[in-house]
C-alpha positions as CSV (number, residue, x, y, z in Angstrom):
1,M,0.1,-0.1,-0.4
2,R,0.5,3.5,-0.6
3,L,-0.5,4.8,3.0
4,A,3.2,6.2,3.5
5,S,3.0,9.0,0.8
6,I,-0.1,10.1,2.1
7,P,-0.4,10.1,5.6
8,S,-2.7,12.9,6.5
9,L,-5.8,10.4,4.4
10,L,-5.3,8.0,7.1
11,S,-5.9,10.1,10.0
12,L,-9.0,12.1,8.1
13,A,-10.2,8.5,7.5
14,L,-9.6,7.3,11.9
15,A,-11.9,11.0,12.7
16,L,-14.3,9.9,10.1
17,G,-14.7,6.8,11.0
18,A,-17.9,7.0,13.4
19,Q,-19.6,8.5,10.6
20,A,-19.8,4.7,8.9
21,A,-19.8,2.6,12.7
22,G,-23.7,4.8,13.2
23,A,-25.0,3.8,9.9
24,A,-28.1,1.8,9.4
25,E,-27.9,-2.0,9.4
26,P,-27.9,-4.3,6.1
27,P,-31.0,-5.3,5.6
28,A,-32.3,-8.4,7.0
29,T,-30.5,-11.4,4.4
30,A,-29.6,-14.7,5.6
31,I,-25.9,-14.5,6.3
32,P,-24.4,-18.5,5.3
33,A,-24.1,-20.4,8.0
34,A,-19.5,-19.9,7.6
35,D,-19.4,-16.7,8.6
36,D,-18.3,-16.9,12.2
37,G,-17.8,-12.6,11.9
38,A,-14.2,-13.1,11.4
39,R,-12.8,-10.9,8.9
40,I,-9.9,-10.6,5.6
41,T,-8.0,-7.4,4.2
42,L,-7.8,-7.0,0.7
43,P,-4.4,-6.2,-0.9
44,W,-5.5,-2.1,-1.9
45,S,-2.8,0.6,-2.6
46,I,-4.0,4.3,-2.3
47,P,-4.1,5.3,-6.2
48,S,-1.2,7.5,-7.5
49,G,-1.7,10.6,-8.2
50,L,-4.2,11.3,-5.0
51,E,-1.9,12.8,-2.7
52,R,-1.7,15.7,-5.7
53,A,-5.7,15.9,-6.0
54,S,-8.1,17.8,-4.4
55,Y,-9.7,17.0,-1.8
56,L,-13.2,17.4,-1.8
57,G,-15.2,15.6,1.7
58,P,-16.1,12.4,2.6
59,A,-18.9,10.4,-0.3
60,D,-22.0,11.7,0.1
61,P,-24.2,8.6,2.0
62,A,-26.5,8.8,-0.7
63,T,-23.8,8.8,-3.7
64,P,-24.7,6.1,-6.3
65,M,-21.6,3.5,-6.5
66,E,-22.8,2.0,-10.2
67,R,-21.2,-0.8,-11.2
68,V,-18.4,-1.8,-8.7
69,V,-16.3,-5.3,-10.2
70,L,-15.3,-7.5,-7.7
71,V,-12.8,-9.6,-9.0
72,L,-12.9,-13.3,-8.5
73,R,-10.2,-15.9,-8.3
74,S,-11.2,-19.9,-8.6
75,S,-8.9,-22.8,-7.1
76,A,-5.4,-23.1,-7.5
77,E,-6.3,-26.4,-9.4
78,A,-8.3,-24.7,-11.8
79,Q,-5.5,-23.0,-12.4
80,G,-3.7,-24.9,-13.3
81,R,-5.7,-26.8,-15.2
82,L,-6.7,-23.0,-17.2
83,E,-2.8,-22.7,-18.0
84,R,-3.0,-26.2,-19.7
85,F,-5.6,-25.6,-21.6
86,L,-4.1,-22.2,-22.9
87,A,-0.7,-23.9,-24.1
88,E,-3.0,-27.0,-26.1
89,V,-5.5,-25.3,-27.9
90,Q,-2.1,-23.3,-29.3
91,D,-0.1,-26.8,-30.0
92,P,-0.8,-28.5,-33.6
93,A,-0.6,-31.8,-31.8
94,S,-2.5,-31.9,-28.9
95,P,-6.3,-32.6,-29.6
96,A,-7.7,-29.3,-28.2
97,Y,-6.0,-27.5,-30.6
98,H,-7.8,-25.3,-31.7
99,Q,-11.3,-25.9,-29.6
100,W,-12.7,-22.1,-28.9
101,L,-14.8,-22.8,-25.4
102,T,-17.9,-19.8,-25.3
103,P,-18.1,-18.0,-22.3
104,A,-20.0,-20.1,-20.4
105,E,-18.2,-23.3,-21.3
106,F,-15.1,-21.0,-19.6
107,G,-16.8,-21.0,-16.5
108,S,-17.6,-23.8,-16.0
109,R,-14.2,-25.7,-16.2
110,F,-11.9,-22.7,-15.6
111,G,-14.4,-19.4,-13.2
112,L,-14.8,-19.9,-9.8
113,A,-17.4,-22.7,-8.8
114,Q,-20.9,-22.5,-8.8
115,D,-21.8,-22.6,-4.8
116,G,-18.3,-20.2,-3.6
117,L,-20.1,-18.0,-6.8
118,D,-23.4,-18.6,-4.9
119,Q,-21.5,-17.3,-1.8
120,V,-20.6,-14.5,-3.1
121,T,-23.6,-12.9,-4.6
122,A,-25.8,-14.6,-1.2
123,W,-23.1,-12.5,0.6
124,L,-23.7,-9.2,-1.5
125,R,-27.3,-9.4,-1.6
126,S,-26.9,-10.2,2.4
127,Q,-25.7,-6.3,2.6
128,G,-28.1,-5.1,0.6
129,L,-26.5,-4.5,-2.8
130,R,-27.3,-5.0,-6.2
131,I,-26.3,-7.6,-8.4
132,D,-25.9,-6.3,-12.4
133,E,-23.9,-8.6,-13.9
134,V,-22.0,-12.4,-13.2
135,G,-19.9,-12.8,-15.7
136,Q,-20.3,-16.3,-17.5
137,G,-16.6,-16.6,-17.4
138,R,-16.9,-16.5,-13.3
139,M,-14.5,-14.6,-13.3
140,S,-16.4,-10.8,-12.0
141,V,-19.6,-10.6,-10.4
142,T,-20.8,-6.4,-10.8
143,F,-22.9,-4.9,-8.6
144,S,-23.9,-1.3,-7.4
145,G,-25.0,0.5,-4.8
146,D,-24.9,3.6,-2.5
147,A,-21.3,4.8,-0.7
148,Q,-23.2,3.9,3.1
149,T,-24.3,0.5,1.9
150,L,-20.6,0.0,0.4
151,Q,-18.7,1.7,2.8
152,R,-20.5,-0.2,5.6
153,A,-20.0,-3.9,3.6
154,F,-15.9,-3.7,2.8
155,G,-15.4,-1.8,6.1
156,V,-13.7,1.4,3.7
157,Q,-14.0,4.8,4.4
158,L,-14.6,6.7,0.6
159,H,-13.6,10.3,0.3
160,R,-13.9,12.8,-2.5
161,Y,-11.5,14.5,-4.9
162,R,-10.4,16.6,-7.7
163,M,-7.8,15.3,-9.8
164,D,-7.3,15.4,-13.4
165,G,-10.7,17.8,-14.5
166,A,-12.8,15.0,-12.8
167,V,-14.5,13.9,-9.1
168,H,-13.0,10.5,-7.6
169,Y,-13.8,8.0,-4.7
170,A,-11.5,7.1,-2.8
171,S,-10.8,4.7,0.0
172,P,-7.2,5.6,2.3
173,V,-8.1,1.9,4.3
174,P,-8.2,-1.7,2.7
175,P,-11.4,-3.1,1.9
176,T,-12.5,-6.1,4.3
177,L,-14.2,-9.5,3.5
178,P,-16.3,-12.3,5.4
179,R,-13.5,-14.5,6.1
180,F,-15.5,-17.5,4.6
181,L,-15.0,-15.7,0.8
182,A,-10.9,-15.4,1.7
183,D,-10.5,-18.0,-1.6
184,R,-13.2,-17.2,-3.3
185,V,-12.2,-13.0,-3.8
186,E,-9.0,-11.3,-4.9
187,G,-10.4,-8.3,-4.1
188,L,-11.9,-5.0,-5.5
189,L,-10.8,-3.5,-8.8
190,A,-9.3,0.0,-7.6
191,M,-11.5,2.7,-7.2
192,G,-10.2,6.0,-7.3
193,A,-7.7,5.8,-9.5
194,P,-6.7,7.8,-12.8
195,R,-8.5,7.1,-15.6
196,R,-7.1,4.7,-17.5
197,R,-4.3,6.5,-19.7
198,A,-4.8,6.8,-24.0
199,M,-1.4,5.3,-24.8
200,N,-1.3,8.4,-27.6
201,T,0.9,11.4,-28.1
202,G,-2.4,13.9,-28.3
203,F,-4.0,15.1,-31.8
204,K,-2.7,17.5,-33.5
205,P,-4.2,19.3,-36.4
206,V,-3.0,19.9,-39.7
207,P,-4.3,21.6,-42.8
208,D,-4.3,19.3,-45.5
209,P,-5.9,15.6,-44.6
210,R,-3.5,14.8,-47.8
211,G,-0.7,14.8,-45.8
212,L,1.5,17.3,-47.3
213,S,4.8,15.5,-49.1
214,V,5.1,18.7,-50.9
215,L,6.0,20.5,-48.2
216,G,8.3,17.8,-46.8
217,L,6.4,16.7,-43.8
218,H,5.1,12.9,-44.8
219,F,2.3,11.5,-42.2
220,I,0.6,8.2,-42.6
221,T,-1.8,7.7,-44.8
222,P,-4.1,4.8,-45.7
223,G,-2.3,3.9,-48.7
224,D,0.8,4.7,-46.9
225,F,0.8,1.7,-44.3
226,A,0.0,-0.5,-47.4
227,A,3.1,0.2,-49.1
228,I,4.7,0.2,-45.5
229,Y,3.8,-2.4,-44.7
230,N,3.3,-4.6,-47.3
231,T,-0.4,-5.1,-46.8
232,R,-1.4,-3.9,-50.4
233,P,-0.7,-7.2,-52.5
234,L,-2.8,-8.9,-49.8
235,L,-6.1,-5.9,-50.0
236,D,-5.5,-6.5,-54.0
237,K,-6.7,-10.8,-53.1
238,G,-9.4,-10.2,-51.4
239,I,-8.0,-10.4,-47.8
240,D,-9.5,-7.3,-46.6
241,G,-11.1,-8.7,-43.0
242,T,-14.3,-9.5,-44.7
243,G,-16.6,-11.6,-42.7
244,V,-14.0,-10.7,-40.0
245,A,-15.3,-8.4,-37.1
246,I,-13.0,-6.1,-35.2
247,A,-14.0,-5.0,-31.3
248,I,-12.1,-1.8,-30.0
249,I,-12.1,-0.9,-26.3
250,G,-13.4,2.8,-25.6
251,R,-15.9,4.8,-23.3
252,S,-16.6,7.4,-25.2
253,N,-19.5,7.6,-27.7
254,P,-18.9,10.2,-30.6
255,S,-20.6,10.8,-33.8
256,M,-19.0,8.2,-36.5
257,D,-19.1,11.5,-39.4
258,D,-15.6,11.7,-38.8
259,V,-15.2,7.9,-40.0
260,N,-17.5,8.1,-42.3
261,L,-15.4,11.2,-44.2
262,F,-11.9,9.7,-43.1
263,R,-13.0,6.4,-45.0
264,R,-14.3,8.9,-47.7
265,L,-11.1,11.2,-47.9
266,Y,-8.6,7.9,-48.1
267,S,-11.1,5.9,-50.5
268,L,-11.6,2.9,-48.2
269,P,-14.6,1.7,-49.2
270,G,-18.2,2.2,-47.1
271,N,-18.6,0.4,-44.1
272,P,-19.8,2.5,-40.5
273,P,-18.6,1.0,-37.5
274,A,-21.0,0.0,-35.2
275,V,-22.0,0.9,-31.7
276,V,-22.4,-1.7,-29.0
277,V,-22.9,0.9,-26.0
278,N,-22.7,-1.4,-22.7
279,G,-25.2,-0.1,-20.2
280,A,-25.8,4.0,-19.6
281,D,-24.8,5.2,-23.1
282,P,-21.6,7.4,-22.0
283,G,-22.4,9.8,-24.6
284,D,-19.4,12.0,-26.5
285,Q,-16.9,12.6,-24.1
286,G,-15.0,15.3,-26.1
287,S,-12.4,16.2,-28.3
288,A,-9.8,13.9,-26.0
289,E,-11.6,10.5,-25.6
290,N,-13.4,10.9,-28.8
291,G,-10.4,11.6,-31.0
292,E,-9.3,8.5,-29.3
293,A,-11.8,6.2,-30.5
294,D,-11.9,8.3,-33.8
295,L,-8.1,7.0,-34.0
296,D,-8.9,3.4,-33.1
297,L,-12.2,3.1,-35.6
298,E,-10.2,4.6,-38.3
299,W,-7.0,2.7,-37.9
300,S,-8.0,-0.5,-37.8
301,G,-10.4,-0.4,-40.6
302,A,-8.5,1.4,-42.8
303,V,-5.8,-1.8,-42.4
304,A,-9.1,-4.0,-43.0
305,P,-10.9,-2.2,-44.3
306,K,-13.7,-4.9,-44.9
307,A,-14.2,-5.6,-41.6
308,S,-16.6,-5.4,-39.3
309,I,-15.9,-2.7,-37.2
310,K,-17.4,-2.4,-33.5
311,L,-16.9,0.0,-30.8
312,V,-18.0,-1.4,-27.2
313,A,-19.2,2.4,-25.6
314,S,-19.2,2.1,-21.6
315,K,-19.6,4.6,-19.3
316,S,-17.2,5.6,-16.7
317,T,-18.7,5.3,-12.8
318,A,-17.9,6.5,-9.8
319,T,-15.9,3.9,-9.2
320,T,-15.0,1.9,-12.4
321,D,-13.5,3.5,-16.1
322,G,-15.2,2.5,-19.1
323,V,-12.0,1.0,-20.5
324,D,-12.8,-1.8,-18.1
325,L,-16.2,-2.6,-17.7
326,S,-15.8,-2.3,-22.0
327,A,-13.3,-4.9,-22.1
328,Q,-15.3,-6.9,-19.9
329,Y,-18.2,-6.6,-21.9
330,A,-16.5,-7.7,-25.4
331,V,-14.4,-10.9,-23.8
332,D,-17.9,-12.2,-21.7
333,H,-20.7,-12.0,-24.3
334,D,-17.3,-12.9,-27.3
335,L,-18.0,-9.7,-28.8
336,A,-15.3,-10.7,-32.1
337,P,-12.0,-12.7,-32.3
338,V,-10.3,-9.8,-32.4
339,L,-10.0,-7.2,-29.6
340,S,-7.8,-3.9,-29.9
341,V,-7.3,-2.1,-26.0
342,S,-5.0,1.5,-26.9
343,F,-5.1,2.7,-23.2
344,G,-2.7,0.6,-20.2
345,E,-1.8,1.1,-16.7
346,C,1.4,0.4,-15.0
347,E,1.3,-2.9,-13.1
348,A,1.6,-1.3,-10.1
349,D,-0.8,1.4,-9.9
350,L,-3.4,-1.4,-11.2
351,G,-3.7,-3.3,-8.1
352,S,-3.4,-7.2,-7.3
353,A,-7.3,-6.9,-7.7
354,G,-7.0,-5.2,-11.3
355,G,-4.1,-7.2,-12.5
356,A,-5.5,-10.1,-11.7
357,F,-8.6,-9.2,-13.2
358,Y,-6.7,-8.6,-16.3
359,R,-5.0,-11.6,-16.0
360,N,-8.3,-13.2,-16.3
361,L,-9.8,-11.5,-18.6
362,W,-7.1,-12.1,-21.7
363,A,-6.9,-15.9,-20.1
364,Q,-10.0,-15.9,-21.1
365,A,-10.0,-14.4,-24.5
366,A,-7.5,-16.5,-25.3
367,A,-9.6,-19.7,-24.2
368,Q,-12.6,-18.2,-26.8
369,G,-10.1,-17.4,-29.4
370,I,-10.2,-13.9,-29.4
371,T,-6.5,-12.3,-30.3
372,V,-6.5,-9.3,-27.8
373,V,-4.0,-6.6,-29.0
374,V,-3.0,-4.1,-26.7
375,S,-0.8,-1.3,-26.6
376,A,3.2,-0.9,-24.9
377,G,3.1,2.1,-24.0
378,D,4.5,5.7,-24.4
379,S,6.9,6.3,-21.6
380,G,9.4,4.3,-22.6
381,A,11.4,1.8,-20.3
382,A,8.9,4.4,-17.6
383,G,5.7,2.7,-17.8
384,C,4.3,4.3,-14.7
385,A,4.4,8.1,-16.2
386,K,2.9,9.3,-18.9
387,G,4.4,10.6,-21.6
388,G,4.4,14.1,-21.4
389,A,6.3,13.9,-17.9
390,W,9.8,15.7,-17.8
391,S,11.1,12.6,-15.9
392,G,10.6,8.6,-16.0
393,S,9.2,7.2,-12.5
394,G,11.0,4.4,-12.4
395,P,11.5,0.6,-14.2
396,A,7.9,-0.7,-15.5
397,V,5.1,-1.9,-18.0
398,S,1.7,-1.5,-18.5
399,G,-0.4,-4.8,-16.7
400,V,-2.6,-4.1,-19.0
401,A,-0.4,-5.7,-21.9
402,S,1.7,-7.8,-20.1
403,T,-0.4,-11.0,-19.4
404,P,0.9,-13.8,-21.5
405,S,-2.2,-14.3,-23.0
406,N,-2.1,-10.9,-25.5
407,V,0.0,-9.7,-28.3
408,A,1.8,-6.0,-27.0
409,V,2.1,-3.9,-29.4
410,G,5.6,-0.8,-29.3
411,G,6.2,1.5,-31.6
412,T,8.9,2.5,-34.6
413,E,9.5,5.8,-35.8
414,F,11.3,6.6,-39.4
415,A,14.8,5.9,-40.1
416,S,14.5,7.8,-43.3
417,G,11.7,10.4,-43.1
418,T,13.2,12.2,-46.1
419,G,14.7,11.3,-49.7
420,S,14.3,8.1,-51.6
421,C,11.5,6.6,-49.4
422,W,8.9,9.3,-50.4
423,A,7.2,10.0,-53.3
424,F,7.7,14.2,-53.7
425,W,4.3,14.5,-54.7
426,N,1.0,12.3,-52.8
427,R,-0.9,9.8,-54.9
428,S,-4.7,10.4,-55.4
429,D,-5.5,8.5,-52.3
430,G,-2.8,11.3,-50.0
431,S,-0.4,8.4,-49.9
432,S,2.7,9.2,-51.5
433,A,5.4,6.1,-49.2
434,K,7.1,4.5,-52.2
435,G,8.0,1.2,-49.6
436,Y,9.3,0.2,-46.6
437,I,11.1,3.1,-44.8
438,P,13.9,1.8,-42.3
439,E,12.8,2.1,-38.5
440,T,14.2,3.0,-35.0
441,A,12.9,2.2,-31.6
442,W,10.5,5.1,-31.2
443,N,12.1,7.7,-28.8
444,E,11.1,11.3,-29.0
445,S,11.9,12.2,-25.2
446,G,13.8,14.8,-23.8
447,S,17.0,12.3,-23.4
448,L,17.3,12.9,-27.2
449,L,18.3,16.4,-29.1
450,F,15.1,18.1,-29.6
451,G,12.8,15.7,-27.8
452,L,10.3,16.5,-25.5
453,G,9.1,14.8,-23.0
454,I,9.6,11.1,-21.8
455,W,7.7,10.1,-25.4
456,A,9.5,6.6,-26.3
457,T,8.0,3.1,-26.8
458,G,7.3,1.2,-24.1
459,G,9.2,-2.4,-22.8
460,G,11.0,-4.2,-20.7
461,P,10.1,-7.0,-18.4
462,S,7.2,-7.6,-16.4
463,A,7.4,-7.9,-12.3
464,R,3.8,-9.3,-12.3
465,Y,4.2,-12.8,-14.9
466,A,7.3,-15.4,-15.1
467,K,8.4,-15.3,-18.8
468,P,5.5,-18.1,-20.5
469,H,7.0,-20.5,-22.9
470,W,6.5,-20.0,-26.1
471,Q,8.8,-16.8,-25.6
472,Q,11.9,-18.1,-26.5
473,G,13.9,-17.0,-29.4
474,A,17.0,-15.1,-30.3
475,G,17.8,-12.4,-28.1
476,V,15.1,-13.3,-26.4
477,P,16.3,-12.3,-22.2
478,K,16.9,-15.3,-20.1
479,D,15.6,-13.4,-17.4
480,G,12.7,-15.4,-16.3
481,W,9.8,-13.3,-17.0
482,R,7.6,-11.4,-19.3
483,D,9.5,-9.4,-21.4
484,L,7.3,-6.6,-23.4
485,P,6.8,-5.5,-25.9
486,D,6.3,-8.2,-28.7
487,L,6.8,-6.7,-32.0
488,S,6.4,-2.6,-33.1
489,L,4.8,-0.5,-35.6
490,A,5.0,2.8,-36.4
491,A,4.6,5.2,-33.5
492,A,6.6,8.5,-33.3
493,Q,4.6,12.1,-33.9
494,S,7.4,13.7,-36.3
495,N,5.7,11.0,-38.7
496,G,2.0,10.2,-37.2
497,Y,-0.5,8.6,-38.9
498,M,-3.2,11.2,-40.2
499,V,-6.9,10.7,-38.4
500,Q,-10.0,13.0,-38.6
501,T,-11.0,13.9,-35.4
502,G,-13.6,16.8,-33.7
503,G,-14.2,18.4,-37.5
504,W,-10.6,18.3,-38.4
505,P,-7.8,16.5,-40.3
506,S,-5.3,15.9,-37.7
507,V,-2.3,14.1,-37.1
508,V,-1.6,11.5,-33.8
509,G,1.4,9.3,-32.4
510,G,2.2,6.5,-29.7
511,T,1.6,3.0,-29.9
512,S,-2.4,3.8,-29.9
513,C,-1.8,4.1,-32.8
514,S,0.0,0.6,-33.5
515,A,-2.0,-1.1,-31.3
516,P,-5.1,-1.3,-33.8
517,A,-3.0,-1.0,-37.5
518,F,-1.9,-4.7,-35.5
519,A,-5.6,-5.7,-34.5
520,G,-6.2,-4.7,-38.7
521,I,-3.9,-7.5,-39.7
522,M,-4.8,-9.3,-37.2
523,A,-7.9,-10.3,-38.3
524,L,-6.6,-10.3,-42.2
525,V,-4.8,-13.4,-40.7
526,V,-8.1,-14.7,-39.3
527,Q,-10.0,-14.4,-42.9
528,K,-7.0,-16.0,-44.6
529,T,-7.0,-18.7,-42.1
530,G,-10.9,-19.2,-42.2
531,Q,-10.9,-19.0,-38.7
532,R,-10.3,-17.8,-35.1
533,Q,-6.4,-17.6,-33.6
534,G,-7.0,-16.6,-30.1
535,N,-3.1,-15.7,-28.0
536,A,-1.5,-15.3,-31.5
537,N,2.1,-14.9,-29.5
538,P,3.3,-18.6,-30.2
539,V,2.9,-18.4,-33.5
540,L,4.3,-15.2,-34.1
541,Y,7.3,-15.7,-31.8
542,H,7.6,-19.1,-34.5
543,L,7.2,-17.7,-37.4
544,A,10.5,-15.3,-36.2
545,G,12.5,-17.5,-36.0
546,A,11.1,-20.1,-39.1
547,V,10.3,-17.6,-41.7
548,P,12.4,-14.1,-40.7
549,A,11.1,-12.4,-43.8
550,A,7.6,-12.0,-42.1
551,F,10.1,-9.7,-39.8
552,H,11.5,-6.2,-40.0
553,D,14.4,-6.7,-37.5
554,I,14.8,-3.2,-35.6
555,T,18.9,-3.4,-34.4
556,L,19.6,0.7,-34.0
557,G,17.7,2.8,-30.9
558,N,16.4,2.8,-27.2
559,N,13.8,3.8,-25.1
560,T,16.1,5.0,-22.9
561,V,14.0,8.2,-21.1
562,A,15.1,11.0,-18.6
563,G,15.3,9.2,-15.1
564,T,14.9,5.8,-15.9
565,P,17.8,3.6,-18.6
566,G,16.2,1.6,-21.1
567,F,16.7,-1.2,-23.9
568,Q,19.0,-0.7,-27.2
569,C,17.5,-2.4,-29.6
570,N,19.6,-5.8,-31.3
571,A,19.9,-8.0,-33.3
572,G,16.4,-10.5,-32.9
573,Y,14.3,-10.1,-29.7
574,D,14.9,-6.7,-28.0
575,L,13.4,-4.8,-24.8
576,A,12.4,-1.7,-26.9
577,T,10.5,-3.2,-29.9
578,G,10.1,-6.7,-29.2
579,L,10.4,-9.1,-32.2
580,G,9.9,-6.0,-34.9
581,S,8.0,-4.6,-37.3
582,V,6.3,-7.3,-39.7
583,D,5.8,-7.3,-43.6
584,A,2.5,-8.0,-43.6
585,E,2.1,-10.0,-46.6
586,A,5.2,-12.6,-45.7
587,L,3.2,-12.6,-42.2
588,V,-0.5,-13.8,-43.5
589,N,1.0,-15.8,-45.8
590,A,2.9,-18.0,-43.7
591,W,0.3,-18.4,-40.7
592,P,-0.5,-22.1,-40.1
593,P,-3.6,-22.8,-42.1
594,Q,-7.0,-23.5,-40.3
595,N,-7.1,-26.7,-38.9
596,P,-10.4,-28.3,-40.4
597,G,-13.2,-29.7,-38.1
598,H,-13.3,-27.0,-35.8
599,P,-15.5,-24.6,-36.7
600,R,-15.1,-21.7,-33.8
């Protein structure tokens, strides 16, 4: 816990403790006989940055606390079986190869056992809390109540803070639970934490949506991406995402006008995204949130122009980030075979329950055949700091991206921004790239001449997960830890991606660009093979050794930023760019064919 960093919060909670103690008794609902009155303390940490927030006072007891997520814990035996299944489902020699599960099948095989689940939900109801949803995967329960009821049930002290322009509710003391639930619950998804960070560098308006090639500026349009990463031969053969869905995780519901205009500007087929509203409609959340949604929708569809793009939009509540709710919905409702996430939070700030939430969720996705693609981060090796910070936070990686069940996508920048790599004049679709452009690790931070902040590709070893069995090959460190990223694509602001947002053409960088772009490439893989792929990493690491032409090995650059030493690029895998970037045609054509007879 971080209580030592903000001692005033602890004294404040003690002073206000009598207020919660004098609250009304919960409704008379049966408590399981196993409840002996003893309680256990759940893992908890004070959200990062709260010590700098403005204190607004104790929470009003009647304040609605909506869609709180209780993260569940299945047995050690079930976790062991799950790990074996996730290995076997990717092993062509196993009878379980590509035998994908439904969410309900996953829950019955690997989730919390039904009797334990019944005890959890019965206890929540006995406290006067309303069950909103029990995950089909049996890894979480979502519930609601008011602040007074939540404080009484979990022994927390809720206070209000203003941070990053929004009101947050947080407790300086950890939650507790009855002892009989100890082996059934991981914890509460952290309340009061800053919103999950969007991994983009910000949106800079430009006067010309065609990329400004004639002025010596070269921004990436869909046609440029097709030339640089060699998707054009696939698109020309009809490998364009037809029949494949990509789910985009979001927390805003912007107008689709910008996305539709983007597709018209760059000669993409008319194929508007669908919006799946999860619960209350978040509505239009403003320029920054809409920019991230527009970026993800436009660029996943730019790479796979005929894929069905689905934005999952969930409203953030006083307790739970909309990103978490959208991710939970997309997996538990099996919404698409490819899922793109452009948000992150470092492992330490995600906390124990937050880490367990994403570990469980992405494992469930992998078992269902969903390929989860996540931005690796924009602050170099200092994953707990924002890209715009002046100094790093020390070594860290994103806990949303570091699980063994997702693909973490880092960033590169072009080593030749002008000259022979680009045509002087744009083509009719706005493109000017002649073909592949040599790349280095993305690093535009203040550690370099003319750099600012700590903008650089995320990468480094996880502090939470052991090395997965599939993460091996030339250059992979023998460090025993899950390493990030897995691969990279262009992410520099200097040669950023063209987007249409807020009614204007803009340019943007960050791994928020490279993640949805690679999700588009995975949609091409799914179409070509005719089947879901689940966790793509076992195949990616195999192909890096077996078909080296499918990757561009990045050997120059690093992700060192001010205050935090990073990692140098080298031959083979490295902790700045992973396996390197991809040649999409070679990658898709080399992908192992489908296994006949396994329709899911």
